[in-house]
C-alpha positions in Angstrom: -12.5 45.9 -7.1 -11.4 49.1 -8.8 -10.6 47.1 -12.0 -14.1 45.7 -11.9 -15.6 49.1 -11.9 -13.7 50.0 -15.1 -16.0 47.7 -17.2 -18.8 49.5 -18.9 -21.3 46.7 -18.3 -20.5 46.8 -14.6 -20.9 50.5 -14.4 -24.4 50.3 -16.1 -25.4 47.4 -13.8 -24.5 49.3 -10.7 -26.2 52.5 -11.8 -29.3 50.4 -12.7 -29.5 48.8 -9.3 -28.9 52.1 -7.5 -31.8 53.6 -9.4 -34.1 50.7 -8.6 -33.1 50.8 -4.9 -34.3 54.4 -4.8 -37.9 53.7 -5.9 -38.8 50.0 -5.8 -38.8 49.8 -1.9 -41.1 52.8 -1.7 -43.6 51.2 -4.0 -43.2 48.0 -2.1 -44.2 49.7 1.2 -47.4 51.1 -0.2 -48.2 47.8 -1.9 -47.8 45.9 1.4 -49.8 48.3 3.4 -52.6 48.4 0.8 -52.6 44.5 0.9 -51.6 44.5 -2.8 -48.3 42.7 -2.6 -49.5 40.3 -5.3 -50.1 43.2 -7.6 -46.4 43.5 -8.4 -46.2 39.8 -9.1 -49.3 40.0 -11.3 -48.0 43.0 -13.3 -44.6 41.4 -13.8 -46.3 38.2 -15.2 -48.6 40.3 -17.4 -45.5 42.1 -18.7 -44.5 38.9 -20.4 -47.5 39.2 -22.7 -46.3 42.7 -23.6 -42.8 41.3 -24.4 -44.3 38.6 -26.5 -46.5 41.0 -28.3 -43.6 43.3 -29.1 -41.5 40.4 -30.5 -44.5 39.2 -32.6 -45.2 42.6 -34.1 -41.5 43.6 -34.5 -41.9 46.4 -32.0 -39.7 47.4 -29.1 -40.5 45.1 -26.2 -40.1 48.0 -23.7 -42.9 50.0 -25.3 -45.2 47.1 -25.9 -44.6 46.0 -22.3 -45.3 49.5 -21.0 -48.6 49.6 -22.9 -49.8 46.2 -21.7 -48.8 46.7 -18.1 -50.5 50.1 -17.8 -53.7 48.6 -19.2 -53.4 45.7 -16.7 -52.8 48.2 -13.8 -56.0 50.1 -14.8 -57.9 46.8 -15.0 -56.6 45.8 -11.6 -57.9 49.0 -10.0 -61.4 48.2 -11.5 -61.2 44.6 -10.1 -60.2 46.0 -6.7 -63.5 47.9 -6.6 -65.4 44.8 -7.6 -63.6 42.2 -5.4 -62.9 44.4 -2.4 -62.6 41.5 0.0 -61.3 38.9 -2.4 -58.7 40.8 -4.4 -56.4 37.7 -4.6 -59.0 36.1 -6.9 -58.7 38.9 -9.5 -54.9 39.0 -9.3 -54.6 35.2 -9.7 -56.9 35.3 -12.8 -55.0 38.2 -14.4 -51.6 36.6 -13.6 -52.6 33.4 -15.3 -54.1 35.2 -18.2 -50.8 37.1 -18.8 -48.8 33.9 -18.8 -51.3 32.2 -21.1 -51.3 35.0 -23.6 -47.5 35.2 -23.7 -47.1 31.5 -24.2 -49.7 31.5 -27.0 -48.0 34.3 -28.8 -44.5 32.9 -28.4 -45.7 29.5 -29.8 -46.4 31.2 -33.1 -43.0 32.8 -33.4 -39.8 31.1 -34.5 -38.0 29.3 -31.7 -35.0 31.6 -31.8 -37.1 34.5 -30.5 -37.8 32.6 -27.2 -34.3 33.6 -26.1 -35.4 37.2 -25.7 -38.4 36.0 -23.6 -36.0 34.1 -21.4 -34.1 37.3 -20.8 -37.2 39.1 -19.6 -38.2 36.1 -17.5 -35.0 36.1 -15.4 -33.5 39.5 -16.2 -30.0 40.3 -17.3 -28.6 43.3 -15.4 -25.2 43.1 -17.2 -26.8 43.6 -20.7 -28.9 46.6 -19.7 -28.4 49.6 -22.0 -27.6 53.2 -21.2 -31.1 54.2 -22.3 -32.7 51.8 -19.9 -30.5 53.1 -17.1 -31.7 56.7 -17.8 -35.3 55.4 -17.8 -34.8 53.9 -14.3 -33.2 57.1 -12.9 -36.1 59.2 -14.4 -38.6 56.9 -12.7 -36.6 57.1 -9.4 -36.7 60.9 -9.5 -40.4 60.9 -10.3 -41.3 58.6 -7.5 -39.0 60.4 -5.0 -40.5 63.8 -5.8 -44.1 62.4 -5.7 -43.4 60.7 -2.4 -42.0 64.0 -0.9 -44.9 66.1 -2.2 -47.8 63.7 -1.4 -46.6 61.6 1.5 -49.5 62.7 3.8 -52.3 62.1 1.2 -50.8 58.7 0.3 -50.5 57.9 4.0 -54.2 58.6 4.5 -55.2 56.7 1.3 -53.1 53.7 2.4 -54.4 53.4 6.0 -57.9 54.7 5.7 -59.6 55.4 2.4 -62.8 56.5 4.1 -61.0 59.2 6.0 -59.1 60.2 2.9 -62.5 60.5 1.1 -63.9 62.6 3.9 -60.9 64.9 3.7 -61.8 65.6 0.1 -59.0 63.6 -1.5 -59.7 62.1 -5.0 -59.4 58.5 -3.7 -60.2 56.7 -6.9 -57.9 58.9 -9.0 -55.0 58.6 -6.6 -55.3 54.8 -6.4 -55.5 54.7 -10.2 -52.4 56.8 -10.6 -50.5 54.7 -8.1 -51.3 51.5 -10.0 -50.3 53.1 -13.3 -47.0 54.4 -11.8 -46.3 51.0 -10.3 -47.0 49.4 -13.6 -44.6 51.7 -15.5 -41.9 51.1 -12.8 -42.3 47.3 -13.1 -42.1 47.5 -16.9 -38.8 49.4 -16.6 -37.4 47.0 -14.0 -38.2 43.8 -16.0 -35.1 43.8 -18.3 -32.8 44.1 -15.2 -34.7 42.2 -12.5 -36.7 39.7 -14.6 -40.5 39.1 -14.4 -40.1 36.2 -12.0 -38.1 38.2 -9.4 -39.1 41.8 -9.7 -41.8 41.5 -7.0 -39.2 40.1 -4.5 -37.0 43.1 -5.1 -39.9 45.4 -4.4 -41.5 43.7 -1.4 -38.6 42.2 0.6 -36.7 45.5 1.4 -40.0 47.1 2.4 -41.0 44.2 4.6 -37.6 44.2 6.3 -37.8 48.0 6.9 -41.3 47.6 8.4 -39.8 45.3 11.1 -37.1 47.9 12.0 -38.7 51.3 11.5 -40.5 53.2 14.2 -42.3 55.7 12.0 -43.6 55.8 8.5 -40.8 58.1 7.2 -38.1 56.0 8.9 -39.5 52.9 7.3 -39.2 54.6 3.9 -35.6 55.6 4.5 -34.7 52.2 5.9 -36.3 50.5 2.9 -34.2 52.6 0.5 -31.0 51.8 2.5 -31.7 48.1 2.7 -32.6 48.1 -1.0 -29.3 49.8 -1.9 -27.2 47.4 0.3 -28.9 44.3 -1.0 -28.8 45.2 -4.7 -25.3 46.6 -4.9 -24.0 43.8 -2.7 -25.9 41.3 -4.9 -24.3 42.7 -8.1 -20.8 42.4 -6.7 -21.5 38.9 -5.2 -23.0 37.7 -8.5 -19.8 38.7 -10.3 -17.4 36.9 -7.9 -19.7 33.9 -7.5 -20.5 33.8 -11.2 -24.3 33.6 -10.5 -27.2 35.4 -12.0 -27.5 38.9 -10.5 -31.2 39.0 -10.0 -31.2 35.6 -8.3 -28.2 36.6 -6.1 -29.9 39.8 -5.0 -33.1 37.9 -4.1 -31.2 35.4 -2.0 -29.4 38.3 -0.2 -32.8 40.0 0.6 -34.2 36.7 1.8 -31.1 36.2 4.1 -31.6 39.7 5.5 -35.3 39.0 6.1 -34.5 35.8 8.0 -31.7 37.5 10.0 -34.0 40.3 10.9 -36.7 37.9 12.0 -34.3 35.9 14.1 -33.0 39.0 15.8 -36.5 40.1 16.7 -37.3 36.6 18.0 -34.2 36.5 20.2 -35.0 40.0 21.5 -38.5 39.0 22.5 -37.1 35.8 24.2 -34.9 38.0 26.4 
């Protein structure tokens, strides 16, 4: 085990998943409570259009993805006001549009470049760079600080927008900024987690914590702990099992979710 930690790629992988475990579950909690779980899936699929655009223009896929995902997050907030009771329609349309655009762009690029798109589809935690690790930790610090400072306004916004509006909170601006921060976080997570699995890493720890926590703050703390255990355990398990890290992490979270559900079911039966 100690020898394993001596490898540079393993050190970066562990630091990356630790950073992700600090902020992804927090965003996941608010997404679930705001009935926007599909938003993470939508933005992760739209991110592929940003990757394809960057490869086509010879730009950094990270910056092109960041630009496209932020635009998509802003557009999603507009659609949320238009389709207040049918948000899944808007997310499905945007998700399909993102995939269609990415496939069209990649069809015009030489076949060799598609390997880079595959990396963003499924993620590659062991190839993550030091700069990307720093970006994840900066995002973790930002989200933790914002959560600490604005937990009550976000609590009001999440559970009752009308009450938040009456209290004088800038509801539209807060919702818009939340979408933008979520979009930036997803674009930073894509190289490590992959577009197809990033929503699972955000939503599952949060959903498990919501089954166990007795208060809003305890749910946040539990989600971070569960995210840490699942992601660090998944990295080590993927190394020893010789399986993709993001897929292994997802399976561990699903297993934890099922075990939690089974324990609750048995407790109710008693």
